[in-house]
N, C-alpha and C positions, 0 to 999 in steps of 0.2 A: 342599237343599244348604246352606242357611244354618246349620244345625246343624254341618255339617262345617267350614264356614268359621270359625265361632266357636271350634270345638275347635282348629283350626290356630292361630288367634290366641292362644288361651290357652296352648298349648304354646310358641309363639314368645315370648310375654311371659315365661314361666318361664325360658326359656333365657337371655334377657338379664338377668333378675333374678339368676340364679345365675352370671352371667358365664361361660357355657359357649361362647358364640359371639361372633364379631366381626361376622358377616354372616349374614342369612337370605335365601336365594333362593326366591322363591315367585311368586305371581300376584296382580295387582291388576286391577280392572276396566279394560277398554279403552274406546275411544271409540265402539265400535259395539255393538249389542245382542248379548248372550251372547258377547262377545269378551273374552278375557283377555290381559293383557300381562305378560311376565316382569318382575319387579321385585327390586331389592336393598333389603332392610330393614336399617338399621343402628342403630335405636334402639327402645326399648320402645314409645314413642309411635306410631311408624310401623307397628306391627304391626296397627293397625286397618285398614290398606289391604288386608291379605291376604284373598283370597277363594278359593272353589272351586266350579266348576260344569263342565258338559260342553263348555265352550269353552277349558278349560285344556289345550290340545293340545300345546304345546311340550314338548320333552324338555329339562328344565332342567339336566341333567347336562352339557350342552355348555359351561356356564360354569365347570365345575370345573377342567379341566386347567391346570396351572401356577399355580393360585391357592394362596398359602401361608397364607391366613387360616384361622381356625377358622370353619367354615361349617356352617350349618344349611340343609337343603334339603327342599322338599316334593317327594315322589316317588311317582308311581303305579307300576304294575308294570314297564312298559318302562323308565322312568327308573331304577328301582332296579337293573335288570339292567345298564344302562349303567354305573351306579356300581360295581357288582361288577366289571365289566371294567376300569374305570379304577383301582380299587383293586389289581387283579391286575397292572396295568401300572405301578404305583407313581406314578400321577399325583396322588395325594393320600394322606396317612396317615390310617388309620382313626380314630386318636384326635383328629384335627382335623375329623371329619365327624360331624354329627348328622343322621340321616335321619328325617324325618317322613313315614311311609308312609301313603298313601291308597288303599284298594281302589278299583278303577276299573270303571265300567259302560260305558266307551267314550266317546270324544270325537267330537263331530259333525264331519262333513266339509263345509267351506264350499262346496266345488265341487258337492256334491250338493244343497245348499240352493239354489245359483244355478240349477242345472238345474231344480229344482222350481218356482222362482219365474218362470223364463223372462223375465228382464229387469226384473221388478218388484223393489221395494226394501222390505225388512222394517224397519219402524221400531221394532218390539219383538219379542223372541223369549222365549217362556216355556216352561219345562221342567216337565212335570206328569205324574206317574204313567206313565212310559214313553212319553210323547208330547212332541213339540216343536210348539208353537203359534206360528205366525208371523202377525204383524199388520202391515198396511201402511195406506196412506192410505184405500184403498177395498176392502180385502180382509182376510180372516182364513182361514188354512188350517192344518190339523193333519196331522202325519205321525208314524208310528211312529218312535221314536228309532232303532231297529235298522235302519230303511231309510235312515238318514242317516249311518251309521257308515262310516268308511273301511275298506278291505279288511284293513288291518293290525289293526284292532280286531275285525273280524268273525271273524278266525281266531286271535286272541290266546289263548294257552294259559296265560298268567301274569298274570291281571288283578289279583292281589294282589301287593304288594311282596314280593320274595324276601329283602330285606335292609332292616331298619328298626330304629330305637331307640324310636320311638313309632308306634303304629298308631291312626289316626283312624277310628272307627266299626268296624263288623263286617266281617269278610272276606266277599267275594262268592263265589258258586259259580263254579268255574273252567270254562272252555269246553273240554270234552273230546270233544265229538261232531263237530266240524267238522274236516275234513282240511285242514290249513293248506298242504299241498303239492299240492292238487288241480290248480290251474292249471299248476304246474310239470310235473306228470305229463302233462297234456294237451299241453304244448309239447314235452316229451321224446318223445312218441309221434309227432310230426310227422316227415316226411322231412327230411334235412339241409338241402336247399335252401329248404324252407319255414321252418325255424327261422332260417336265416341271413337270409331275407327279413324276418322279424319283427324280428330284432335291427337290421337295417339301417334299416327303417322307423322304429323308435323313436329310434335315435341320430341320424337325419337331422333330427329336430326340435330337437336340442340347439343352443343358442346359446353354449355355453361360458361361462355366467355364474358357474359354480362355487357356486351357492346350495346344491346338494346337499352339496358338500364342507363348506361353512361351517356348515351346520346339523347335521352329524353329530358326536356327542360323541366318536367314536373317531378323527376326523380332526384330530389336534392337532399334527402334525409341524411343527417350526419352519420347514422348507422342504418344500413338497409336491413330489413327483416332476415334476409338470407345470410347476413354476416353476424347476426346476433348469436351469442353463445350462452347468455343468461337472461331468459331461457333460450334454448335452441329450438326454433320453430320447425325447422326441417333441415335435412342434410344438404351438403354442397356437392354430392356425387352426381354422376350422370345416370344413376338408377332411374328408371321410368317414373316412379312415384315422386322422387325428389324433384325431378325436372318438371313434371306436371304441376306439382304444388307451387313451384316457383312462378310459373307462368300464370297460374290462376290467381295467386296472391298479387302479382304485379298488375294484372288486369283489374282486379278489384281496387287496388290503390289508385288507379287512374280513373275510377268511376266518376263521371261528371267533371273530369279534368282534361282528358285526352281530346286534342283538337284535330287528330288525324293528319298530322304534318308528314308522316311517313318516315321520320328519322330512324325509328327502330328497324323498319324493314330495309332501308338503304344500307345500314351498317352490318346487318346480319350476314356473317360469312357462309352460313349454311342454307340460306334462302328459306328459313322457316316462315310460314305464313302467319306472322304475328298479327296482322291487321284484322283477320277475321274475328279473333277473340275480342279485340278492343272495339271493333265496330258493332259487335253483338251487344256489348254493354252500353255503348253509346246509343244504340237504337232503343234499348230498354229504358234508359234514362229519359230519352226524348219522349217516349210514349207514356211513361208512368208519371213523369214530373213536368212535362212540357218545358224542358230545360236543355239549352244548347251551350256547351262549354265555350268560354273565351269570347263572349259577345259583349257582356256588360260587367266591368270590374266591380261594380257596386251591388250587383244582384247576389243574394246569398246562395251558396252552393246547395245543390239539391239534398245532400245528406246532412246538412247542418241547419236545416230549417223545417218548418211544418206548415202545411196549408190544410184548412178544414176539409177540402175536397180531395186530399191525397188518397190513393187507393189503400184500402185496409183489408184486402182479401186474406192477408196472412194472419190476421188476428182471429183467434178462435173465441166465439162468443158463447 
């Protein structure tokens, strides 16, 4: 991964030398092993901080909306798809954006590492030939990297950036064999009462911290519907109905926009299965409108356009 990191630094230095950017958004080393922290780079000297490895899990495009500077950004596949969506929604002008694309082999899931270690603490984590090696005070364990990937990475069909100005390294083979909607199909096959029970069980965990909303690149509204008081759409309590409406409203607000980057799932402190709701709507949009979010910034969004062959089953004749 050091070769990738050095190439990112080289590109970043060139962008500052050519005065093409005011800011580069990337990753620097965090305080924990194989942990990366988003960082703002504003000078050629600070480009030495930039790194890349399997801990660069954050979707950096969340820092883009409303920013009027000339920005360079390090983007893996899901980040680039979010950027395509933000460009479509006029949250940044393309001429003010330089995308440093990085093909992605998947980012490790910290929760799966914690499950594996069962309370032990890793003092160092090494990534080597498809393996993650964890070393602690009195132990050393190795695991296949694929076994430590989050669900969003395991089913990702766009591991290469869809939009970029610079591409770091060779493109990776896309994941075309896994059915990304398998879990959704299993839930769809359940009776209505079992589906409702699953939704109720998951939303009951929610403490309304709004971490999912804050981590989402597409949740950039100046005032969220949950914060509106005139009118007040629904309450901010943890009563089941308020919580359920919040998650349903947020899911519909991401219709045709969510790229399944997994940011909301990673930040949830209560392990709410947020992904099943968003993947269900993503599946419906794919089937009804033949539309996939974050692929083409010029393609009209599915709910803002009309095609003569759109399904009209909801219209009573």
